[in-house]
N, C-alpha and C positions, 0 to 999 in steps of 0.2 A: 832552452838553453839562451843563457844570455849571454853577451860577447866578454869576452876576460874583459875585467879592469883594464887593466897595461893599453890591450887594445885598442880599447874606446879614449884612452886617454892619450895615447898618439895619434888616433886619428882626431880627435879635437885638437891637440896642440898643431898641430900641420894644418888645418881650418884656418884658427887663429894666428898663425905664422903665413897662410896663403891670402887671409882680409886684411892684416899690417902691411902687406908688400903691396897690395890693390891699393891701400890709402895715399899709400909713397907714389904710387905710379898714375893716380888719378889725372892730372893733369895733363900728363903724356894720355894718356886712353881719350878723351875728352876730343886733345886737338887731333890725334892719331885717328877716329870713327866719329867723325860729326855726322855721318850721316846713318846710325845705327840706330833704329827705331827702338829697340829695349836693350840698351845697354847689360842692365842689373842683371836680365837672364844671362846672358851671354859669360858674363863674370862671375857668374854664379854658377855655371855648367863645367866652366872650367877646374873652378874651384874645386867645386864636389868628383870632378871626374880625376882631378888631380888624388882628393884625398880617396875615393875607391880604391884608385891602386895599391894607397899605401896599405887600406885594410886587408885587400884579399895579400897584399905583399907579405904582411904581419901574420897569417893563418901557416900560407906557405911556410913561411920560417918554422913555426911550429909541426910541418909537415900533415894539417888540418885542411878540411876545407870547410870557408862557411854554410851556415844553413839556410833556407829560405827565413826562418824567424832572423837570423844574424844579418843578413841583410834589411830586413824590413826595421830591426835596431839601427843599422847603420841611416837608414833612411829617416826616422827619426831625430837622430843624431845630425846631420845635416840640414836639417829642415829647420831647427830651432838658430840657424846662423842665416838664415834669410833674411827677412830683416834691414838684419844689420848691415848686409851688402846692398839691399833698397837703398838704406837713407844713402849711401855713397851717390844716388843719383838722383835725391831728388832736390 
């Protein structure tokens, strides 16, 4: 079972919004966390954690549960944004 297109679109829009906000706050992030060894991992985890909440919430609003395959698809969706986040910190 594939993720419904509207849920996928909603999740991807949320991830893109979070990435654009990261770009805006990047100067603050670098100053606030100067000793962090890998800010890209932290930011990626925060963004994907937020997107996961949106993903599960979209299913809950439909009174459904995501399947294991749906979570696998979510992982594939989120992974395609990893490089974009890494580029902020290189």
